[in-house]
Each structure stands twice: as structure tokens, then as C-alpha cells.
C-alpha positions as CSV (number, residue, x, y, z in Angstrom):
1,M,-62.0,164.2,-19.8
2,Q,-65.1,163.8,-21.1
3,T,-63.6,161.8,-23.6
4,H,-65.3,158.0,-23.7
5,M,-67.3,158.8,-20.5
6,G,-70.5,157.4,-22.2
7,P,-73.9,156.0,-20.1
8,M,-72.3,154.4,-17.4
9,V,-71.3,158.3,-16.5
10,R,-75.1,159.2,-16.4
11,R,-76.2,156.0,-14.5
12,H,-73.6,156.2,-11.9
13,P,-72.6,160.0,-11.2
14,A,-71.7,159.3,-8.2
15,L,-68.4,156.8,-9.2
16,A,-67.5,158.0,-12.4
17,T,-63.9,158.7,-11.4
18,A,-63.1,160.7,-14.4
19,A,-66.5,162.8,-14.4
20,L,-65.7,163.6,-10.7
21,W,-64.0,166.6,-10.7
22,L,-65.9,168.3,-13.1
23,A,-68.9,168.0,-11.5
24,V,-68.1,168.9,-8.4
25,S,-67.5,172.8,-7.3
26,L,-64.5,173.4,-5.2
27,S,-67.1,176.0,-3.4
28,S,-68.8,173.3,-2.0
29,A,-66.8,172.2,0.6
30,H,-67.3,172.3,4.2
31,A,-64.8,174.5,5.8
32,A,-63.6,178.5,3.8
33,P,-60.5,179.0,2.7
34,D,-59.4,181.1,5.5
35,R,-60.1,178.7,8.2
36,E,-58.2,176.0,6.5
37,A,-55.6,178.3,6.6
38,G,-55.6,178.5,10.3
39,G,-56.6,174.6,10.1
40,A,-53.1,173.3,8.8
41,L,-51.6,175.6,11.4
42,Q,-53.3,173.9,14.1
43,A,-52.5,170.2,12.3
44,A,-49.2,170.7,12.4
45,D,-49.0,172.3,16.1
46,P,-47.4,169.3,18.2
47,A,-49.2,171.3,21.0
48,H,-52.6,171.2,19.7
49,P,-54.6,168.7,21.7
50,A,-55.8,165.3,20.2
51,A,-57.5,162.6,21.8
52,A,-56.2,159.2,21.7
53,P,-57.6,156.5,19.4
54,V,-60.0,154.2,21.6
55,V,-60.1,150.6,21.2
56,E,-63.5,149.5,21.3
57,L,-64.0,145.9,22.8
58,P,-67.1,143.3,21.8
59,P,-69.1,142.4,24.9
60,S,-67.8,140.0,27.2
61,P,-68.0,136.0,26.7
62,T,-70.9,134.3,27.6
63,P,-70.4,132.8,31.0
64,P,-69.9,129.1,30.9
65,G,-72.6,128.9,33.8
66,P,-73.0,127.7,37.0
67,H,-72.8,123.6,37.1
68,P,-75.9,121.8,36.4
69,S,-76.5,120.5,40.0
70,S,-76.2,123.9,41.8
71,E,-79.1,125.1,40.4
72,R,-80.9,122.6,38.1
73,R,-84.4,122.4,39.4
74,A,-84.6,126.5,39.4
75,A,-83.1,126.3,35.6
76,I,-85.5,123.5,34.6
77,E,-88.1,125.4,35.5
78,L,-87.3,128.7,33.5
79,W,-86.7,126.5,30.5
80,R,-90.1,125.1,30.9
81,Q,-91.2,128.7,31.1
82,A,-89.5,129.8,28.1
83,N,-90.7,126.5,26.2
84,E,-94.1,128.3,26.8
85,R,-93.4,131.8,25.2
86,V,-91.8,130.0,22.2
87,A,-95.7,130.1,21.0
88,E,-95.3,134.1,20.9
89,F,-92.6,134.4,18.4
90,P,-92.1,132.9,15.4
91,R,-88.2,131.7,15.4
92,G,-88.5,130.2,19.0
93,H,-86.2,130.6,21.4
94,I,-83.6,132.6,18.9
95,D,-86.4,135.7,19.5
96,I,-87.0,135.4,22.6
97,L,-83.2,135.9,23.1
98,R,-83.3,138.3,21.0
99,W,-86.0,140.2,22.7
100,E,-84.2,139.7,25.8
101,A,-81.0,141.8,24.4
102,A,-83.7,144.8,23.4
103,Q,-84.2,145.1,26.8
104,P,-82.3,148.6,28.3
105,A,-79.5,146.3,30.5
106,A,-78.5,144.7,27.0
107,D,-74.9,145.4,25.3
108,N,-74.4,144.0,22.1
109,G,-71.8,145.5,20.8
110,P,-71.3,148.5,18.7
111,A,-72.6,148.1,15.1
112,G,-72.7,152.0,14.5
113,P,-75.4,153.8,13.3
114,V,-75.8,154.6,9.7
115,A,-76.5,157.8,8.6
116,A,-79.8,159.1,7.3
117,N,-78.1,160.8,4.3
118,P,-74.8,159.7,3.5
119,L,-71.9,162.3,2.3
120,P,-71.8,161.8,-1.1
121,V,-68.2,161.0,-2.1
122,A,-68.2,164.3,-4.8
123,V,-67.7,166.4,-1.2
124,L,-64.6,164.4,-0.2
125,V,-63.2,164.5,-4.0
126,A,-63.5,168.2,-3.8
127,R,-61.8,168.5,0.0
128,G,-59.3,166.7,-1.2
129,L,-58.2,168.3,-4.5
130,R,-57.9,171.5,-2.4
131,L,-55.3,169.6,-1.0
132,R,-53.3,170.2,-4.2
133,P,-53.1,173.4,-5.7
134,D,-50.8,172.8,-7.6
135,L,-53.1,170.7,-10.0
136,I,-54.1,174.0,-11.8
137,D,-54.1,175.0,-15.4
138,Q,-52.9,178.2,-16.0
139,P,-51.3,180.3,-19.0
140,G,-48.4,179.2,-20.6
141,L,-49.0,175.7,-19.6
142,G,-47.3,173.5,-22.4
143,A,-49.6,170.7,-23.8
144,L,-47.5,167.8,-22.3
145,D,-47.4,169.9,-19.1
146,R,-51.1,169.9,-19.1
147,A,-51.5,166.1,-19.9
148,Q,-49.3,165.3,-17.2
149,R,-51.3,167.6,-14.5
150,R,-54.4,165.9,-16.1
151,A,-52.9,162.1,-15.5
152,E,-52.0,163.6,-11.8
153,L,-55.4,165.3,-11.4
154,A,-56.9,161.6,-12.3
155,D,-54.6,159.9,-9.9
156,V,-55.7,162.1,-7.2
157,V,-59.5,161.6,-7.8
158,R,-58.8,157.3,-8.3
159,G,-57.3,157.3,-4.8
160,I,-60.2,159.6,-3.3
161,Q,-62.8,157.3,-4.4
162,G,-60.6,154.2,-3.8
163,A,-60.4,155.0,-0.2
164,W,-64.0,156.1,0.0
165,L,-65.3,152.3,-1.7
166,E,-63.0,150.8,1.1
167,A,-64.1,152.4,3.6
168,V,-67.8,151.9,3.1
169,A,-67.3,148.3,2.4
170,A,-65.3,148.1,6.0
171,R,-68.1,149.5,7.7
172,A,-70.3,147.1,6.0
173,R,-68.4,144.6,7.4
174,L,-68.4,146.0,10.5
175,A,-72.2,145.8,10.8
176,R,-72.5,142.3,9.3
177,A,-69.2,141.0,12.0
178,A,-71.6,142.4,14.9
179,D,-74.7,140.2,13.5
180,V,-72.5,137.2,13.2
181,L,-71.4,137.8,17.2
182,E,-75.3,138.3,17.8
183,N,-76.0,135.2,16.6
184,A,-72.9,133.2,18.1
185,R,-73.9,135.2,21.5
186,T,-77.2,133.4,20.9
187,G,-76.0,130.2,20.1
188,A,-73.8,130.2,23.5
189,E,-76.4,131.5,25.6
190,L,-79.0,128.9,24.9
191,G,-76.3,126.5,25.1
192,R,-75.5,127.9,28.8
193,R,-79.5,127.4,29.7
194,M,-79.3,123.9,28.1
195,V,-76.1,122.8,30.4
196,V,-78.0,124.3,33.6
197,A,-81.0,122.3,32.8
198,G,-79.1,119.9,32.3
199,N,-80.3,118.9,28.9
200,W,-76.5,119.6,27.4
201,S,-72.9,118.6,28.3
202,R,-70.0,120.8,29.3
203,M,-68.5,119.4,25.9
204,R,-71.2,120.5,23.4
205,H,-71.7,124.4,25.4
206,L,-67.5,124.5,24.9
207,Q,-68.2,124.0,21.6
208,E,-70.7,126.7,20.9
209,L,-68.5,128.8,23.0
210,Q,-65.8,128.6,20.5
211,T,-67.9,129.6,17.9
212,E,-68.4,132.7,19.7
213,T,-64.9,133.3,20.7
214,A,-64.3,133.1,16.8
215,A,-67.2,135.8,16.2
216,R,-65.4,138.1,18.8
217,Q,-62.3,137.6,17.0
218,G,-63.6,138.6,13.6
219,W,-65.5,141.4,15.1
220,L,-62.3,142.8,16.6
221,A,-60.9,142.5,12.8
222,A,-63.4,144.0,10.9
223,R,-63.0,147.0,13.5
224,L,-59.1,147.5,13.2
225,A,-60.4,147.4,9.2
226,E,-63.5,149.6,9.3
227,Q,-60.7,152.0,11.9
228,V,-57.5,151.8,8.9
229,A,-59.9,152.2,6.0
230,I,-61.4,155.2,7.7
231,E,-57.8,156.8,8.2
232,R,-56.8,156.2,4.9
233,L,-60.0,158.0,3.9
234,A,-59.3,160.9,6.4
235,R,-55.6,161.3,5.2
236,A,-56.7,161.5,1.3
237,V,-59.1,164.3,2.3
238,G,-56.8,166.2,5.1
239,L,-59.0,165.4,8.2
240,W,-57.2,165.6,11.2
241,Q,-59.8,166.1,13.9
242,A,-60.8,163.5,16.1
243,G,-64.3,164.7,15.9
244,D,-64.2,165.4,11.9
245,I,-63.1,161.7,11.2
246,E,-65.7,160.4,13.5
247,N,-68.5,162.5,11.6
248,L,-66.9,160.8,8.6
249,R,-67.3,157.8,9.7
250,R,-70.7,158.0,10.9
251,Q,-71.6,159.7,7.4
252,L,-70.6,156.8,5.0
253,P,-73.5,154.9,3.2
254,A,-74.7,152.0,4.7
255,D,-73.2,149.5,1.8
256,L,-71.7,149.5,-1.8
257,P,-74.5,150.0,-4.8
258,A,-75.2,147.2,-7.0
259,P,-73.2,146.9,-10.1
260,P,-75.6,148.0,-13.1
261,D,-77.7,145.2,-14.5
262,M,-75.7,145.2,-17.8
263,A,-72.3,144.7,-18.2
264,P,-70.3,147.9,-19.3
265,E,-70.0,148.4,-23.6
266,V,-66.8,147.9,-24.8
267,P,-65.6,151.7,-25.9
268,P,-67.1,152.8,-29.6
269,A,-63.2,153.7,-30.4
270,G,-62.1,149.9,-28.5
271,V,-60.5,149.0,-25.6
272,E,-56.7,149.8,-26.2
273,A,-57.3,152.5,-29.0
274,S,-59.4,154.4,-26.2
275,V,-56.6,154.2,-23.5
276,L,-53.7,155.2,-26.1
277,S,-55.7,158.2,-27.7
278,A,-56.1,159.7,-23.6
279,R,-52.3,159.7,-23.7
280,F,-50.9,162.7,-24.5
281,D,-47.4,161.8,-23.7
282,L,-47.8,158.8,-26.0
283,Q,-48.7,160.3,-28.8
284,S,-45.5,163.0,-28.4
285,E,-43.5,160.0,-27.7
286,R,-45.2,158.7,-31.3
287,G,-44.9,162.2,-32.9
288,R,-41.4,162.5,-32.2
289,A,-40.4,159.1,-33.3
290,A,-41.9,159.2,-36.6
291,R,-39.5,162.3,-37.0
292,L,-36.6,160.3,-36.7
293,P,-34.5,158.7,-39.5
294,A,-35.2,154.9,-40.6
295,D,-32.7,154.3,-42.7
296,D,-29.8,151.6,-43.8
297,S,-28.0,153.4,-40.4
298,T,-30.4,153.0,-37.8
299,A,-30.7,149.3,-39.4
300,A,-27.5,148.7,-39.0
301,W,-27.4,149.3,-35.6
302,Q,-30.3,147.3,-34.2
303,A,-29.2,144.3,-36.3
304,A,-25.8,144.7,-34.4
305,H,-26.9,145.1,-30.9
306,A,-29.4,141.9,-31.6
307,R,-26.5,140.4,-32.4
308,A,-24.9,141.8,-29.2
309,V,-27.6,140.7,-27.1
310,D,-27.3,137.0,-28.4
311,R,-23.8,137.0,-27.6
312,A,-23.7,138.1,-24.0
313,L,-26.6,135.4,-23.4
314,G,-24.9,132.9,-25.3
315,T,-21.9,132.9,-23.3
316,G,-23.4,130.3,-20.6
317,T,-21.2,132.6,-17.7
318,A,-22.4,135.2,-15.2
319,L,-25.1,138.0,-16.8
320,Q,-23.1,140.6,-18.6
321,L,-24.1,143.6,-20.9
322,P,-24.6,143.5,-24.6
323,R,-21.4,144.4,-26.3
324,I,-21.5,145.8,-29.9
325,A,-18.1,145.0,-31.5
326,E,-18.2,147.2,-34.9
327,M,-16.7,150.3,-33.7
328,P,-18.2,152.3,-36.9
329,V,-21.7,151.3,-35.8
330,L,-21.8,151.7,-32.1
331,N,-20.2,155.4,-32.8
332,D,-23.3,156.1,-34.8
333,H,-24.9,158.2,-31.8
334,R,-27.7,159.1,-34.6
335,S,-29.1,155.8,-35.2
336,A,-28.3,154.5,-31.5
337,D,-31.1,157.4,-30.3
338,A,-33.5,156.4,-33.3
339,V,-33.4,152.8,-32.1
340,K,-33.5,153.8,-28.5
341,T,-36.6,156.3,-28.7
342,R,-38.6,153.6,-30.7
343,A,-37.6,151.0,-28.5
344,E,-38.9,153.4,-25.4
345,L,-42.2,153.9,-27.8
346,L,-42.7,150.1,-28.4
347,A,-42.2,148.9,-24.9
348,H,-44.4,152.3,-23.5
349,A,-47.4,151.3,-26.2
350,A,-47.6,147.7,-25.3
351,D,-47.3,148.3,-21.7
352,L,-50.5,150.8,-21.9
353,R,-52.0,148.4,-24.2
354,S,-51.6,145.5,-21.7
355,Q,-52.6,147.4,-19.3
356,A,-56.1,148.8,-21.2
357,R,-56.7,144.8,-21.1
358,E,-55.9,143.9,-18.1
359,A,-58.2,146.6,-16.7
360,W,-61.1,145.8,-19.3
361,L,-61.2,142.1,-18.2
362,A,-61.1,142.5,-14.5
363,L,-64.2,145.2,-15.0
364,Q,-65.9,142.4,-17.2
365,T,-64.9,139.8,-14.6
366,H,-65.9,141.8,-11.4
367,H,-68.8,142.6,-12.9
368,A,-69.9,138.9,-13.5
369,L,-69.1,137.8,-10.1
370,A,-70.7,140.7,-8.1
371,S,-74.1,139.6,-10.0
372,L,-73.4,135.9,-9.6
373,A,-73.0,136.6,-5.9
374,Q,-76.0,138.8,-5.6
375,Q,-78.2,137.2,-7.7
376,E,-77.1,133.3,-7.4
377,T,-74.7,132.6,-4.2
378,L,-77.0,135.3,-2.0
379,A,-80.0,134.2,-3.2
380,R,-80.2,130.5,-3.0
381,Q,-78.7,131.3,1.0
382,E,-81.6,133.5,1.4
383,A,-83.5,130.8,0.2
384,L,-82.0,127.8,2.1
385,E,-82.2,129.9,5.3
386,Q,-86.3,130.3,4.4
387,E,-86.2,126.4,3.9
388,V,-84.5,125.5,7.3
389,L,-86.7,128.0,9.4
390,Q,-89.4,125.9,7.9
391,R,-88.5,123.2,9.0
392,Y,-87.5,124.4,12.4
393,N,-91.0,125.9,12.6
394,G,-91.8,121.9,11.7
395,M,-89.3,120.7,14.2
396,F,-87.3,118.7,12.2
397,V,-84.3,120.6,12.9
398,S,-82.6,122.2,15.9
399,T,-82.1,126.1,16.8
400,W,-78.6,125.3,16.4
401,D,-79.2,124.7,12.5
402,L,-80.9,127.5,12.0
403,L,-78.4,129.7,13.8
404,A,-76.1,127.9,11.3
405,A,-77.9,128.8,8.2
406,A,-78.7,132.5,9.4
407,R,-74.6,132.4,9.9
408,E,-74.2,131.3,6.0
409,R,-76.6,134.0,4.7
410,L,-74.3,136.9,6.8
411,A,-71.5,135.1,4.9
412,A,-73.1,135.2,1.6
413,L,-74.0,139.1,2.4
414,D,-70.1,139.5,3.2
415,A,-69.2,137.8,0.0
416,V,-71.7,140.2,-2.3
417,T,-69.8,143.7,-0.6
418,G,-66.7,142.0,-1.5
419,A,-67.7,141.8,-5.1
420,R,-69.3,145.1,-5.2
421,L,-65.6,146.5,-3.9
422,A,-63.9,144.8,-6.6
423,Y,-66.2,146.0,-9.1
424,W,-66.2,149.4,-8.4
425,L,-62.4,149.0,-7.8
426,A,-61.9,148.1,-11.1
427,E,-64.9,150.4,-12.9
428,A,-62.7,153.2,-11.4
429,D,-59.3,151.8,-12.4
430,W,-60.6,151.8,-16.2
431,R,-62.4,155.1,-15.5
432,T,-58.5,156.6,-14.3
433,L,-57.1,155.2,-17.6
434,L,-59.3,156.7,-19.5
435,A,-58.6,160.1,-18.5
436,G,-55.3,159.3,-18.6
437,G,-54.1,158.4,-15.3
438,H,-52.3,155.6,-14.0
439,F,-52.8,151.5,-13.3
440,E,-51.6,150.0,-11.0
441,G,-52.8,146.6,-11.9
442,A,-56.0,144.9,-11.7
443,Q,-57.6,143.1,-8.0
444,D,-57.3,139.2,-8.7
445,A,-60.6,137.2,-8.5
446,P,-61.7,134.9,-5.5
447,M,-61.2,131.2,-5.9
448,P,-64.8,129.4,-5.5
449,G,-65.1,128.8,-1.4
450,G,-62.0,131.0,-0.9
451,D,-61.5,134.7,0.1
452,A,-61.4,137.5,-2.0
453,A,-58.3,138.4,-2.9
454,G,-56.5,141.7,-2.1
455,P,-55.4,144.3,-4.7
456,A,-52.3,143.1,-7.0
457,G,-51.4,146.5,-7.4
458,G,-51.6,147.6,-4.2
459,H,-54.9,149.7,-4.6
């Protein structure tokens, strides 16, 4: 399992899939084995009490406010007082509303606390591996069986790590959705005051309320995505009690780490060779195929089969099985087995080589995409927001221009999180392949200006 680890593991020990299970001691888990035995019995007992999940809702929408004529004089006076306070805050009305929202009576929606000491993914991997006591080495285990268990072990680690990555990303996106909601509520509340003061039409305020409604919908969707990701992670490590799952949610990091500055280097043995050498089953098939005959009889059987395929496809009728007409060739079972074994070996090797190329290309591409999202898209959006802020302070743009710039920056931050998630999932896929595990397909890269596509392989 240590083959081909290289500098990536040393730089990112918490995110190197193939090395995690080697570095983690199973004794580092939270619960002792005897407690886990009792816990398993309780988890399977329908009578054991469990709280039903609670759906959290975002704050109530900003009220449309009274008709301007009803409180016009009082509203104009409040608006004048608010403008006098603008000089006390660098961003005017936005900071005033934020200060008001920070008072004890405010309710800005649950963004959720961030853990001071996030739970390492290695602890979760150790806990998840205790659910698989069958994945052990033992005397008398054949080389092929041992390789198969190693591959399955790599798959289990990949599953836990992937669930952790997706849960962290969902947690970060929920916090960002809360920021977007606060932004939209600020615009709606300012709009309400403008309507009360008689400076805005109802139509203009309704547009701001639509923005707030969309932000509330986005928050609900982000909340559901976070809960789903947490539940997947809980299933992967065997957590079932509501308190433990909530603690798991609170102990997640605030966001995913940035990828390394430099793209991963090509393994010394090469991309395809590194993956092929990690598959003991393939090498076993190769050794068996090398011992099979490659004489005139096998060549004749292969040629007869090729002719049968051509005839079956050239009939122009419904698809039918190829049929070998030469009975002596058809009855040569030794040659048939040799051709079949070599065909299976070719298909297996071609499939693994393709997986290696696809996984490596995805790793390189997602590293580039994550770097672009961080160093260019986000950096430029932050610079644009600063430019808008300067123009706002010079009274060249409105408060709503500043709010829009902030929303665009938050969208860029969300794109950074998505790009980081795609990179670390691709890195986990590559490490799993190097460990002899299975590859379910790379994630598609997002098109410019579009949303990130989901994993093609269903991670």
C-alpha cells in the first residue's frame, strides 16, 4: 500500500487515501470494543428511543411594511436619523443593519458553529474500519485473496474519505448560504424602509423580496444538502445516535483545504504502469495467460470466431449470436479457453489503463480548475467588490450595487469550495487506484459560467 505514495502523502497526510489506514491506530477510536458491542444491540433495537429529525427553517421573510402614507412622517424622520449615523460606519446602511441584527433580539438564521479543533478524518476512517472485521490479514491467506482484501480496504477508506469531503463542503456551503440570506435580508429591509419613507415604489421593493425568497430557498437547499452529507458520513462510520451525529456535524472543519501549489507529478513508473502494477489480480491473469498455448490451433479458433462475428453483424437482421460453422474448430475446447482467457486479459488491461488515464487527467484538470477559482476568479471578484465599495463611499453607486457585489463574491467563494471538493475527490480516486481499489469514474469539469457537474461515477 505504500507504493507510489511520494511527496503528496508527506504534504497532505490527512488526505492521502491509500496511506490513511496504515497511519491510524484502531485503538484511537472513541468507543471501546465492549461498548460497541452493546451499542450494536441498542442500534438494532426498534424500542430504543431516537429523536425524529427536525427541519430547521430560515428566518421569516421581511414584512412588506405599511403603506407609505400611514407612517410617512415617522418613517422620513427615521430615515433622516439613519443617514446621520452613516458616517459612523464604513459601509453606511449595510453596517447599520448588521449592527442592528447583532443585537440580542435579532434572529439571522442558523449558520452553525465552527469547531475550534476539527475532528481529523483519520479518526473517522479508524471508526469505519471497525465495522469491517472481515478485512484482516491472517495466516494461510493466499496472495490473490490478500490482494482482493487490500483492494476492498482501499474502497472502504475511499468511501469514508469521500463522505467526509462532501460533508465538509456541504457545511461550508451552508454557512455561505446563510451569508447570502443575510445579504438578501439586508436589501429587503432597506427596501422596506425606502417604501415607508416614500422613496421607493412597491414594485421595486417586491423585486428585493423576490431576491430574499430565492436566498431563503437556497438556504433550505443547502441545509438539506448538508444534512444528507452528514447522514452519509454517519452511515459510513456507524454512528446512529442523534447526539453523536450532531457532534460530528459540529466537529467538521469550516472548509476544505486548498490544493497544493504544484500539480501532482507523474509517478516514476508512469501513470498506467503504476496502476497496473498495483493490481495483483491482473498480474495473476497475465501469468496464467502466458502459460496457455499460442499455436496454430488457437490462431485458427480466433480466426473462425472473427469470421463468425462478421457474418452475424452482416446479416442485416436482428442481432444474433455469432456461430462458428467449422465443427473441428468449435470442438477444440483447449484453444477456445486460451482465446477466451487472453480476450478477458486484454479487456481487463485496457479497462485499467483507461481508468488510470481518466483518473490522472481528472486529477490534473481539477487541480488547475481549483487554482483558477482561487487565484483568479475569487481574487478578481474580491477586487471588484473593493472597487464597488470605493465607488459607494464616493456616492457613485447605490447600496444595492454593493449588496450585489457581495453576492457575487459569495458565489465565487462557493465556486472555490466546489473546485476544491472536485480536486480532493479526484486525488482520492487516484490514490485508491494506486492501492488496488476500484474507480467509479471521474467528475466532470464545470463549464464556464455553469454549475459544477455531479460525479459521473456516482461517488
